[in-house]
Backbone as JSON Lines, residues from 0, in Angstrom:
{"i":0,"aa":"X","n":[-26.92,-0.5,-0.86],"ca":[-25.61,-0.53,-0.09],"c":[-24.29,-0.89,-1.03]}
{"i":1,"aa":"X","n":[-23.12,0.09,-0.84],"ca":[-22.14,-0.2,-1.99],"c":[-21.12,-1.34,-1.29]}
{"i":2,"aa":"X","n":[-21.2,-2.52,-1.85],"ca":[-19.92,-3.34,-1.5],"c":[-18.58,-2.81,-1.72]}
{"i":3,"aa":"X","n":[-17.69,-3.09,-0.88],"ca":[-16.39,-2.98,-1.44],"c":[-15.8,-3.04,-2.7]}
{"i":4,"aa":"X","n":[-16.21,-3.87,-3.2],"ca":[-15.89,-4.49,-4.72],"c":[-16.36,-3.46,-5.76]}
{"i":5,"aa":"X","n":[-17.57,-2.75,-5.31],"ca":[-18.21,-1.52,-6.09],"c":[-17.54,-0.32,-5.95]}
{"i":6,"aa":"X","n":[-16.82,-0.11,-5.09],"ca":[-16.1,1.31,-4.5],"c":[-14.78,1.54,-5.3]}
{"i":7,"aa":"X","n":[-14.71,2.56,-6.02],"ca":[-13.25,2.93,-6.33],"c":[-12.58,3.63,-5.2]}
{"i":8,"aa":"X","n":[-11.46,2.85,-4.88],"ca":[-10.59,3.74,-3.92],"c":[-9.19,4.07,-4.64]}
{"i":9,"aa":"X","n":[-8.95,5.22,-4.07],"ca":[-7.45,5.74,-4.31],"c":[-6.65,6.09,-2.94]}
{"i":10,"aa":"X","n":[-5.47,4.89,-2.95],"ca":[-4.57,4.96,-1.77],"c":[-3.56,6.13,-2.26]}
{"i":11,"aa":"X","n":[-3.46,7.06,-1.17],"ca":[-2.61,7.9,-1.69],"c":[-1.48,8.53,-0.54]}
{"i":12,"aa":"X","n":[-0.48,9.0,-0.91],"ca":[0.63,9.32,0.38],"c":[1.42,10.58,-0.37]}
{"i":13,"aa":"X","n":[1.78,11.63,0.71],"ca":[2.67,12.4,0.25],"c":[3.99,12.44,0.93]}
{"i":14,"aa":"X","n":[4.95,13.16,0.32],"ca":[6.1,13.36,1.1],"c":[6.43,14.91,1.11]}
{"i":15,"aa":"X","n":[6.74,15.31,2.3],"ca":[6.87,16.72,2.6],"c":[8.1,17.31,2.83]}
{"i":16,"aa":"X","n":[8.15,18.78,2.88],"ca":[9.51,19.39,3.38],"c":[9.55,19.52,4.59]}
{"i":17,"aa":"X","n":[8.59,19.04,5.57],"ca":[8.55,19.27,7.03],"c":[7.21,18.36,7.63]}
{"i":18,"aa":"X","n":[6.7,18.7,8.82],"ca":[5.61,18.21,9.51],"c":[4.44,19.23,9.39]}
{"i":19,"aa":"X","n":[4.66,20.35,9.13],"ca":[3.4,21.21,9.24],"c":[3.21,22.21,8.18]}
{"i":20,"aa":"X","n":[1.96,21.85,7.54],"ca":[1.71,22.79,6.65],"c":[1.18,24.3,7.19]}
{"i":21,"aa":"X","n":[1.12,24.6,7.99],"ca":[0.83,25.56,8.84],"c":[2.03,26.61,9.03]}
{"i":22,"aa":"X","n":[3.12,25.75,8.97],"ca":[4.58,26.53,9.13],"c":[4.96,26.64,7.77]}
{"i":23,"aa":"X","n":[4.23,26.41,6.73],"ca":[4.98,26.95,5.37],"c":[5.32,25.31,4.72]}
{"i":24,"aa":"X","n":[5.37,24.3,5.22],"ca":[6.01,23.34,4.95],"c":[5.15,22.65,3.66]}
{"i":25,"aa":"X","n":[5.69,22.27,2.67],"ca":[4.8,21.73,1.43],"c":[4.98,20.21,0.77]}
{"i":26,"aa":"X","n":[4.24,19.78,-0.03],"ca":[4.38,18.7,-0.59],"c":[5.71,18.67,-1.55]}
{"i":27,"aa":"X","n":[6.47,17.59,-1.54],"ca":[7.67,17.32,-2.6],"c":[7.39,16.27,-3.34]}
{"i":28,"aa":"X","n":[6.44,15.3,-2.86],"ca":[6.28,14.05,-3.8],"c":[5.05,13.62,-3.3]}
{"i":29,"aa":"X","n":[3.88,13.22,-4.64],"ca":[2.77,12.68,-4.21],"c":[2.62,11.38,-5.06]}
{"i":30,"aa":"X","n":[1.79,10.42,-4.44],"ca":[1.74,9.34,-5.59],"c":[0.47,8.45,-4.91]}
{"i":31,"aa":"X","n":[-0.29,7.75,-5.87],"ca":[-1.68,7.31,-5.65],"c":[-1.63,5.99,-6.29]}
{"i":32,"aa":"X","n":[-2.71,4.98,-5.98],"ca":[-2.81,3.73,-6.54],"c":[-4.39,3.74,-6.66]}
{"i":33,"aa":"X","n":[-4.89,3.79,-7.93],"ca":[-6.4,3.46,-8.17],"c":[-7.04,2.01,-8.02]}
{"i":34,"aa":"X","n":[-7.67,1.65,-7.33],"ca":[-8.11,0.61,-6.78],"c":[-9.7,0.26,-7.25]}
{"i":35,"aa":"X","n":[-10.19,-0.65,-8.18],"ca":[-11.42,-1.01,-8.6],"c":[-11.38,-2.65,-8.53]}
{"i":36,"aa":"X","n":[-12.72,-2.83,-8.08],"ca":[-12.94,-4.44,-7.63],"c":[-11.93,-5.03,-6.96]}
{"i":37,"aa":"X","n":[-11.38,-4.15,-5.95],"ca":[-10.15,-4.37,-5.1],"c":[-9.01,-4.66,-5.73]}
{"i":38,"aa":"X","n":[-8.57,-4.35,-6.97],"ca":[-7.49,-4.73,-7.86],"c":[-6.89,-3.22,-8.22]}
{"i":39,"aa":"X","n":[-5.74,-2.95,-8.09],"ca":[-4.84,-2.17,-8.63],"c":[-5.27,-1.93,-10.04]}
{"i":40,"aa":"X","n":[-5.36,-0.71,-10.51],"ca":[-5.93,-0.53,-12.15],"c":[-4.97,0.46,-12.72]}
{"i":41,"aa":"X","n":[-4.39,1.7,-11.86],"ca":[-3.79,2.67,-12.43],"c":[-3.24,3.17,-11.34]}
{"i":42,"aa":"X","n":[-1.97,4.01,-11.65],"ca":[-0.96,4.67,-10.75],"c":[-0.98,6.23,-11.17]}
{"i":43,"aa":"X","n":[-0.38,7.09,-10.04],"ca":[-0.06,8.35,-10.37],"c":[0.96,8.74,-9.39]}
{"i":44,"aa":"X","n":[2.1,9.26,-9.81],"ca":[3.15,9.63,-9.08],"c":[4.05,10.93,-9.68]}
{"i":45,"aa":"X","n":[4.09,11.81,-8.99],"ca":[5.04,12.99,-9.44],"c":[5.95,13.42,-8.12]}
{"i":46,"aa":"X","n":[7.0,13.77,-8.52],"ca":[7.63,14.68,-7.77],"c":[7.2,16.23,-7.83]}
{"i":47,"aa":"X","n":[7.35,16.98,-6.65],"ca":[6.65,18.56,-6.81],"c":[7.96,19.47,-6.28]}
{"i":48,"aa":"X","n":[7.82,20.59,-7.03],"ca":[8.56,21.58,-6.67],"c":[8.23,22.18,-5.42]}
{"i":49,"aa":"X","n":[8.57,22.38,-4.5],"ca":[7.76,23.11,-3.06],"c":[8.22,24.48,-3.26]}
{"i":50,"aa":"X","n":[8.88,24.71,-4.02],"ca":[9.05,26.29,-4.02],"c":[9.52,27.05,-2.82]}
{"i":51,"aa":"X","n":[10.42,26.23,-2.22],"ca":[11.07,26.43,-1.09],"c":[12.17,25.79,-0.55]}
{"i":52,"aa":"X","n":[13.01,25.92,0.38],"ca":[14.21,25.01,0.69],"c":[13.85,23.77,1.25]}
{"i":53,"aa":"X","n":[14.41,22.52,1.14],"ca":[14.2,21.25,1.82],"c":[14.7,21.55,3.36]}
{"i":54,"aa":"X","n":[14.17,20.77,4.21],"ca":[15.04,20.86,5.49],"c":[15.88,19.58,5.44]}
{"i":55,"aa":"X","n":[16.81,19.5,6.38],"ca":[17.89,18.25,6.23],"c":[16.9,17.18,7.04]}
{"i":56,"aa":"X","n":[16.17,17.54,7.98],"ca":[15.37,16.6,8.34],"c":[14.53,15.92,7.43]}
{"i":57,"aa":"X","n":[13.87,16.45,6.64],"ca":[13.06,15.77,5.59],"c":[13.67,14.88,4.57]}
{"i":58,"aa":"X","n":[15.01,15.4,4.25],"ca":[15.73,14.61,3.5],"c":[16.29,13.28,4.25]}
{"i":59,"aa":"X","n":[16.57,13.3,5.38],"ca":[17.08,12.12,6.11],"c":[15.86,11.31,6.09]}
{"i":60,"aa":"X","n":[14.82,11.53,6.19],"ca":[13.36,10.56,6.29],"c":[13.37,9.98,4.99]}
{"i":61,"aa":"X","n":[13.11,10.87,3.75],"ca":[12.81,10.55,2.47],"c":[13.87,10.36,1.49]}
{"i":62,"aa":"X","n":[14.55,11.1,1.57],"ca":[15.75,10.95,0.93],"c":[15.78,11.92,-0.42]}
{"i":63,"aa":"X","n":[14.83,12.37,-0.43],"ca":[14.59,13.57,-1.78],"c":[15.51,14.6,-1.47]}
{"i":64,"aa":"X","n":[16.03,14.76,-2.46],"ca":[17.39,15.98,-2.31],"c":[16.66,17.16,-3.37]}
{"i":65,"aa":"X","n":[17.3,18.43,-3.16],"ca":[17.16,19.64,-4.01],"c":[17.21,19.02,-5.35]}
{"i":66,"aa":"X","n":[18.61,18.36,-5.54],"ca":[18.69,17.98,-7.18],"c":[17.8,17.32,-7.68]}
{"i":67,"aa":"X","n":[16.91,16.28,-6.94],"ca":[15.98,15.54,-7.37],"c":[14.83,16.44,-8.08]}
{"i":68,"aa":"X","n":[14.66,17.54,-7.23],"ca":[13.42,18.22,-7.51],"c":[13.72,19.61,-8.48]}
{"i":69,"aa":"X","n":[14.95,19.65,-8.99],"ca":[15.4,20.45,-9.92],"c":[14.34,20.19,-11.18]}
{"i":70,"aa":"X","n":[13.64,20.94,-11.7],"ca":[12.92,20.81,-12.8],"c":[11.66,19.99,-12.55]}
{"i":71,"aa":"X","n":[11.24,19.64,-11.4],"ca":[9.85,19.2,-10.94],"c":[8.99,20.15,-11.34]}
{"i":72,"aa":"X","n":[7.62,19.55,-11.48],"ca":[6.2,20.7,-11.64],"c":[6.08,21.05,-10.4]}
{"i":73,"aa":"X","n":[5.48,22.16,-10.67],"ca":[5.03,23.0,-9.28],"c":[3.57,22.48,-8.84]}
{"i":74,"aa":"X","n":[3.64,22.61,-7.55],"ca":[2.06,22.17,-7.0],"c":[0.71,22.49,-7.68]}
{"i":75,"aa":"X","n":[0.74,23.8,-8.64],"ca":[-0.19,24.15,-9.26],"c":[-0.82,23.28,-10.44]}
{"i":76,"aa":"X","n":[0.46,22.65,-10.84],"ca":[0.18,21.83,-12.08],"c":[-0.14,20.31,-11.66]}
{"i":77,"aa":"X","n":[0.65,19.83,-10.36],"ca":[0.59,18.38,-10.06],"c":[-0.97,18.32,-9.45]}
{"i":78,"aa":"X","n":[-1.11,19.14,-8.36],"ca":[-2.29,18.93,-7.8],"c":[-3.72,18.83,-8.67]}
{"i":79,"aa":"X","n":[-3.89,19.59,-9.44],"ca":[-5.11,19.52,-10.46],"c":[-5.02,17.83,-11.04]}
{"i":80,"aa":"X","n":[-3.69,17.6,-11.54],"ca":[-3.86,16.29,-11.94],"c":[-4.02,15.08,-11.21]}
{"i":81,"aa":"X","n":[-3.56,15.21,-10.13],"ca":[-3.93,14.25,-8.99],"c":[-5.4,14.32,-8.68]}
{"i":82,"aa":"X","n":[-6.15,15.52,-8.58],"ca":[-7.57,15.55,-8.39],"c":[-8.15,14.84,-9.54]}
{"i":83,"aa":"X","n":[-7.76,15.27,-10.63],"ca":[-8.36,14.62,-12.03],"c":[-8.17,13.05,-11.72]}
{"i":84,"aa":"X","n":[-7.05,12.55,-11.71],"ca":[-6.92,11.09,-11.22],"c":[-7.82,10.35,-10.29]}
{"i":85,"aa":"X","n":[-7.9,11.11,-9.01],"ca":[-8.73,10.61,-7.72],"c":[-10.23,10.65,-8.51]}
{"i":86,"aa":"X","n":[-10.69,11.84,-9.14],"ca":[-11.99,11.7,-9.47],"c":[-12.84,11.73,-8.23]}
{"i":87,"aa":"X","n":[-14.01,11.17,-8.16],"ca":[-14.64,10.93,-7.01],"c":[-14.59,9.72,-6.19]}
{"i":88,"aa":"X","n":[-13.29,9.03,-6.26],"ca":[-12.84,8.06,-5.42],"c":[-12.9,8.29,-3.82]}
{"i":89,"aa":"X","n":[-12.77,7.19,-3.4],"ca":[-12.73,7.17,-1.87],"c":[-11.11,7.11,-1.6]}
{"i":90,"aa":"X","n":[-10.96,8.3,-0.89],"ca":[-9.23,8.45,-0.7],"c":[-8.99,7.44,0.58]}
{"i":91,"aa":"X","n":[-7.89,6.69,0.54],"ca":[-7.19,5.89,1.61],"c":[-5.78,6.26,1.79]}
{"i":92,"aa":"X","n":[-5.38,6.32,3.23],"ca":[-4.18,6.51,3.52],"c":[-3.81,6.1,4.84]}
{"i":93,"aa":"X","n":[-2.63,5.86,5.38],"ca":[-2.46,5.41,6.71],"c":[-1.9,6.95,7.42]}
{"i":94,"aa":"X","n":[-2.73,7.14,8.41],"ca":[-2.72,8.65,9.28],"c":[-2.91,9.38,8.09]}
{"i":95,"aa":"X","n":[-4.18,9.16,7.54],"ca":[-4.74,10.12,6.21],"c":[-4.72,11.56,6.88]}
{"i":96,"aa":"X","n":[-4.96,11.73,7.97],"ca":[-5.31,13.44,8.1],"c":[-3.85,14.17,7.87]}
{"i":97,"aa":"X","n":[-2.65,13.43,8.06],"ca":[-1.33,14.19,7.68],"c":[-1.74,14.48,6.28]}
{"i":98,"aa":"X","n":[-1.68,13.51,5.42],"ca":[-1.84,13.94,3.99],"c":[-2.73,14.7,3.33]}
{"i":99,"aa":"X","n":[-4.02,14.6,4.05],"ca":[-5.14,15.73,3.81],"c":[-4.76,17.21,4.32]}
{"i":100,"aa":"X","n":[-4.07,17.21,5.37],"ca":[-3.76,18.47,5.79],"c":[-2.64,19.21,4.65]}
{"i":101,"aa":"X","n":[-1.76,18.5,4.17],"ca":[-0.88,18.79,3.2],"c":[-1.83,19.24,1.84]}
{"i":102,"aa":"X","n":[-2.81,18.14,1.45],"ca":[-3.39,18.5,0.39],"c":[-4.36,19.6,0.35]}
{"i":103,"aa":"X","n":[-4.87,19.82,1.65],"ca":[-5.82,20.99,1.71],"c":[-5.1,22.33,1.94]}
{"i":104,"aa":"X","n":[-3.75,22.36,2.37],"ca":[-3.1,23.55,1.94],"c":[-2.62,23.75,0.53]}
{"i":105,"aa":"X","n":[-2.34,22.83,-0.26],"ca":[-2.18,23.21,-1.35],"c":[-3.34,23.65,-2.13]}
{"i":106,"aa":"X","n":[-4.47,22.93,-1.78],"ca":[-5.68,23.29,-2.49],"c":[-6.08,24.62,-2.23]}
{"i":107,"aa":"X","n":[-5.85,25.06,-0.97],"ca":[-6.29,26.38,-0.31],"c":[-5.38,27.42,-1.25]}
{"i":108,"aa":"X","n":[-4.2,27.09,-1.45],"ca":[-3.29,27.9,-2.3],"c":[-3.52,28.05,-3.68]}
{"i":109,"aa":"X","n":[-4.45,27.02,-4.33],"ca":[-4.92,26.88,-5.7],"c":[-6.44,27.64,-5.64]}
{"i":110,"aa":"X","n":[-6.93,28.08,-4.53],"ca":[-8.21,28.44,-4.5],"c":[-9.25,27.26,-4.97]}
{"i":111,"aa":"X","n":[-9.1,25.97,-4.41],"ca":[-9.88,25.03,-4.65],"c":[-10.43,24.51,-3.65]}
{"i":112,"aa":"X","n":[-11.52,23.29,-3.89],"ca":[-12.26,22.9,-2.57],"c":[-11.17,22.02,-1.69]}
{"i":113,"aa":"X","n":[-11.39,22.04,-0.57],"ca":[-10.62,21.27,0.28],"c":[-10.99,19.84,0.29]}
{"i":114,"aa":"X","n":[-10.24,18.85,0.95],"ca":[-10.33,17.34,1.04],"c":[-11.75,16.85,1.47]}
{"i":115,"aa":"X","n":[-12.45,17.76,2.17],"ca":[-13.82,17.39,3.07],"c":[-14.56,17.12,1.81]}
{"i":116,"aa":"X","n":[-14.57,17.48,0.55],"ca":[-15.42,17.15,-0.55],"c":[-15.23,15.54,-0.96]}
{"i":117,"aa":"X","n":[-14.05,14.91,-0.33],"ca":[-13.93,13.41,-0.54],"c":[-13.92,12.52,0.42]}
{"i":118,"aa":"X","n":[-14.96,11.53,0.2],"ca":[-14.73,10.43,1.3],"c":[-13.49,9.98,1.35]}
{"i":119,"aa":"X","n":[-13.2,9.52,2.81],"ca":[-11.81,8.83,3.01],"c":[-11.96,7.99,4.16]}
{"i":120,"aa":"X","n":[-10.87,7.21,3.98],"ca":[-10.78,6.16,5.12],"c":[-9.12,5.93,5.42]}
{"i":121,"aa":"X","n":[-9.1,5.79,7.03],"ca":[-7.83,6.0,7.29],"c":[-7.26,4.71,7.94]}
{"i":122,"aa":"X","n":[-6.3,3.94,7.31],"ca":[-5.9,2.52,7.6],"c":[-5.13,2.56,9.16]}
{"i":123,"aa":"X","n":[-4.66,3.76,9.44],"ca":[-4.39,3.7,11.05],"c":[-5.55,3.69,11.86]}
{"i":124,"aa":"X","n":[-6.62,4.09,11.74],"ca":[-7.82,4.14,12.36],"c":[-8.3,2.42,12.45]}
{"i":125,"aa":"X","n":[-8.34,2.11,11.12],"ca":[-8.77,0.64,11.01],"c":[-7.61,-0.29,11.77]}
{"i":126,"aa":"X","n":[-6.5,-0.06,11.7],"ca":[-5.42,-1.04,12.33],"c":[-5.63,-1.06,13.96]}
{"i":127,"aa":"X","n":[-5.97,0.43,14.43],"ca":[-6.05,0.3,15.87],"c":[-7.28,-0.4,16.41]}
{"i":128,"aa":"X","n":[-8.41,-0.36,15.59],"ca":[-9.48,-1.2,15.86],"c":[-9.68,-2.63,15.64]}
{"i":129,"aa":"X","n":[-8.95,-2.87,14.66],"ca":[-9.27,-4.41,13.99],"c":[-7.76,-5.09,14.53]}
{"i":130,"aa":"X","n":[-6.83,-4.57,14.69],"ca":[-5.61,-5.07,15.3],"c":[-5.33,-4.82,16.69]}
{"i":131,"aa":"X","n":[-6.36,-5.01,17.63],"ca":[-5.91,-4.54,19.15],"c":[-4.64,-5.34,19.83]}
{"i":132,"aa":"X","n":[-3.92,-4.43,20.34],"ca":[-2.74,-5.2,21.04],"c":[-1.35,-4.78,20.28]}
{"i":133,"aa":"X","n":[-1.34,-4.34,19.08],"ca":[-0.07,-3.88,18.63],"c":[0.74,-2.99,19.41]}
{"i":134,"aa":"X","n":[2.12,-3.19,19.63],"ca":[2.76,-2.08,20.56],"c":[2.79,-0.9,19.7]}
{"i":135,"aa":"X","n":[2.77,-1.05,18.36],"ca":[2.86,0.3,17.71],"c":[1.91,0.19,16.57]}
{"i":136,"aa":"X","n":[1.52,1.19,15.7],"ca":[0.69,1.22,14.61],"c":[1.3,1.88,13.51]}
{"i":137,"aa":"X","n":[2.66,2.11,13.45],"ca":[3.35,2.54,12.11],"c":[2.88,1.58,11.01]}
{"i":138,"aa":"X","n":[3.17,2.3,9.91],"ca":[2.81,1.65,8.71],"c":[3.83,0.49,8.55]}
{"i":139,"aa":"X","n":[4.87,0.69,8.88],"ca":[5.85,-0.81,9.14],"c":[5.59,-1.87,10.21]}
{"i":140,"aa":"X","n":[4.85,-1.26,11.42],"ca":[4.46,-2.37,12.38],"c":[3.12,-3.01,11.97]}
{"i":141,"aa":"X","n":[2.47,-2.15,11.2],"ca":[0.86,-3.04,10.89],"c":[1.42,-3.92,9.94]}
{"i":142,"aa":"X","n":[2.47,-3.45,8.84],"ca":[2.88,-4.36,7.97],"c":[3.5,-5.62,8.47]}
{"i":143,"aa":"X","n":[4.55,-5.56,9.43],"ca":[4.92,-6.84,10.11],"c":[3.9,-7.7,10.69]}
{"i":144,"aa":"X","n":[2.75,-7.13,11.02],"ca":[1.83,-7.83,12.06],"c":[1.25,-8.66,10.89]}
{"i":145,"aa":"X","n":[1.38,-8.48,9.66],"ca":[0.69,-9.02,8.68],"c":[1.77,-10.1,7.77]}
{"i":146,"aa":"X","n":[2.94,-10.02,8.43],"ca":[4.07,-10.79,7.85],"c":[4.44,-10.13,6.67]}
{"i":147,"aa":"X","n":[4.28,-9.07,6.14],"ca":[4.68,-8.43,5.06],"c":[6.2,-7.73,5.62]}
{"i":148,"aa":"X","n":[7.23,-8.29,5.07],"ca":[8.5,-8.03,5.61],"c":[9.32,-6.8,4.74]}
{"i":149,"aa":"X","n":[8.48,-6.13,3.83],"ca":[9.32,-5.26,2.8],"c":[9.56,-4.0,3.61]}
{"i":150,"aa":"X","n":[10.87,-3.52,3.35],"ca":[11.07,-2.25,4.1],"c":[10.17,-0.94,3.84]}
{"i":151,"aa":"X","n":[9.81,-0.18,4.75],"ca":[9.17,1.32,4.41],"c":[10.32,2.17,3.84]}
{"i":152,"aa":"X","n":[10.38,2.62,2.77],"ca":[11.23,3.61,2.23],"c":[10.95,4.99,2.41]}
{"i":153,"aa":"X","n":[9.99,5.18,2.93],"ca":[9.43,6.78,2.99],"c":[9.48,7.37,1.73]}
{"i":154,"aa":"X","n":[9.13,6.94,0.53],"ca":[8.57,7.69,-0.8],"c":[7.12,7.32,-0.89]}
{"i":155,"aa":"X","n":[6.63,8.17,-1.73],"ca":[5.17,8.1,-1.63],"c":[4.99,6.58,-2.48]}
{"i":156,"aa":"X","n":[5.35,6.56,-3.61],"ca":[4.77,5.15,-4.29],"c":[4.93,3.87,-3.35]}
{"i":157,"aa":"X","n":[6.05,3.98,-2.94],"ca":[6.59,2.69,-2.1],"c":[5.55,2.64,-0.76]}
{"i":158,"aa":"X","n":[5.33,3.8,-0.18],"ca":[4.21,3.63,1.15],"c":[2.85,3.3,0.56]}
{"i":159,"aa":"X","n":[2.71,4.03,-0.71],"ca":[1.19,3.65,-1.36],"c":[1.13,2.32,-1.64]}
{"i":160,"aa":"X","n":[2.08,1.68,-2.1],"ca":[2.0,0.19,-2.27],"c":[1.49,-0.72,-1.19]}
{"i":161,"aa":"X","n":[2.59,-0.32,0.13],"ca":[2.56,-0.98,1.51],"c":[1.26,-0.75,1.91]}
{"i":162,"aa":"X","n":[0.55,0.5,2.02],"ca":[-0.88,0.96,2.5],"c":[-1.73,0.11,1.67]}
{"i":163,"aa":"X","n":[-1.57,0.05,0.66],"ca":[-2.61,-0.7,-0.2],"c":[-2.82,-2.35,0.0]}
{"i":164,"aa":"X","n":[-1.66,-2.91,0.28],"ca":[-1.56,-4.04,0.71],"c":[-2.45,-4.28,2.17]}
{"i":165,"aa":"X","n":[-1.81,-3.38,3.03],"ca":[-2.43,-3.44,4.3],"c":[-4.11,-3.26,4.13]}
{"i":166,"aa":"X","n":[-4.32,-2.38,3.49],"ca":[-5.7,-1.88,3.31],"c":[-6.47,-3.08,2.94]}
{"i":167,"aa":"X","n":[-6.03,-3.79,2.01],"ca":[-6.77,-5.3,1.46],"c":[-6.92,-6.05,2.76]}
{"i":168,"aa":"X","n":[-6.01,-6.1,3.26],"ca":[-5.8,-7.54,4.48],"c":[-6.99,-6.75,5.9]}
{"i":169,"aa":"X","n":[-6.86,-5.44,5.98],"ca":[-7.84,-4.78,6.97],"c":[-9.23,-5.12,6.39]}
{"i":170,"aa":"X","n":[-9.37,-4.82,5.13],"ca":[-11.06,-5.08,4.68],"c":[-11.6,-6.32,4.84]}
{"i":171,"aa":"X","n":[-10.64,-7.34,4.68],"ca":[-11.06,-8.68,4.87],"c":[-11.48,-8.72,6.41]}
{"i":172,"aa":"X","n":[-10.53,-8.25,7.27],"ca":[-10.82,-8.48,8.79],"c":[-12.19,-7.94,9.02]}
{"i":173,"aa":"X","n":[-12.25,-6.47,8.46],"ca":[-13.43,-5.52,8.66],"c":[-14.68,-6.3,8.22]}
{"i":174,"aa":"X","n":[-14.83,-6.96,7.19],"ca":[-15.66,-7.93,6.7],"c":[-16.02,-8.84,7.66]}
{"i":175,"aa":"X","n":[-15.07,-9.77,8.15],"ca":[-15.58,-10.62,9.41],"c":[-15.98,-10.03,10.39]}
{"i":176,"aa":"X","n":[-15.88,-8.83,10.59],"ca":[-16.47,-8.32,11.87],"c":[-17.88,-7.39,11.36]}
{"i":177,"aa":"X","n":[-18.23,-7.98,10.34],"ca":[-19.74,-7.19,9.84],"c":[-19.73,-6.02,9.17]}
{"i":178,"aa":"X","n":[-18.54,-5.31,9.13],"ca":[-18.46,-3.86,8.2],"c":[-18.29,-4.5,6.91]}
{"i":179,"aa":"X","n":[-19.18,-4.46,5.86],"ca":[-19.24,-5.11,4.79],"c":[-19.51,-4.37,3.54]}
{"i":180,"aa":"X","n":[-19.83,-3.13,3.81],"ca":[-20.09,-2.13,2.91],"c":[-19.4,-0.56,3.19]}
{"i":181,"aa":"X","n":[-19.22,-0.03,1.94],"ca":[-18.43,1.16,1.97],"c":[-19.27,2.15,3.09]}
{"i":182,"aa":"X","n":[-20.34,2.48,3.15],"ca":[-20.86,3.38,3.98],"c":[-20.64,3.17,5.61]}
{"i":183,"aa":"X","n":[-20.76,1.75,5.89],"ca":[-20.27,1.28,6.98],"c":[-18.5,1.6,7.26]}
{"i":184,"aa":"X","n":[-17.95,1.15,6.29],"ca":[-16.58,1.65,6.46],"c":[-16.06,2.91,6.75]}
{"i":185,"aa":"X","n":[-16.83,3.87,5.88],"ca":[-16.57,5.35,6.13],"c":[-17.02,5.65,7.66]}
{"i":186,"aa":"X","n":[-18.06,5.19,8.3],"ca":[-18.69,5.47,9.44],"c":[-17.6,4.9,10.43]}
{"i":187,"aa":"X","n":[-17.2,3.73,10.52],"ca":[-16.25,3.4,11.17],"c":[-14.72,3.8,11.28]}
{"i":188,"aa":"X","n":[-14.3,4.16,9.99],"ca":[-13.1,4.47,9.75],"c":[-12.65,5.66,9.19]}
{"i":189,"aa":"X","n":[-13.51,6.46,8.81],"ca":[-13.04,7.55,7.82],"c":[-14.27,8.74,8.03]}
{"i":190,"aa":"X","n":[-14.61,9.35,6.86],"ca":[-15.83,10.46,6.76],"c":[-16.01,10.4,5.37]}
{"i":191,"aa":"X","n":[-17.14,10.81,5.3],"ca":[-17.95,11.01,3.85],"c":[-18.4,12.65,3.91]}
{"i":192,"aa":"X","n":[-18.67,13.15,2.66],"ca":[-18.37,14.56,2.46],"c":[-20.3,14.84,3.09]}
């Protein structure tokens, strides 16, 4: 059995042009934090040229403007770098299906394997099971339930750092409930390839 301390996790988040990769929305920012021995050891962050216009709605959420993306690398350059960074780690995210859908869309465009090849854990699923009774399970609401009062900025690295803090606390609660190894964690709150 692999204890949480022996597992390499990569907490990641994306910011996008909109809500649906099926509608052609694209990643405009990706960030990740590698965790070894339950301690952060390395980070990855990049803006991404979506090669399309940004919606005003997306700008209102994440504050990323066309000017900020001017000269940013394209997904075909950033996504392979992210995959190299992630290696064979277990991916972690809050409502990770959203992030994985966008990652899969970019991987499809690059003719690469999809995210199902990566084990992953969803802190939203963990929160719903381990913190029953919260009125909402947004990243900000879960953070507040732990007394973390830092505002959510809806920028990829800021959300990664907040998710990482929440993940660490949720792992502690999971351990108290008998979920003490990575295979159990994946069975309850994620998926393994």
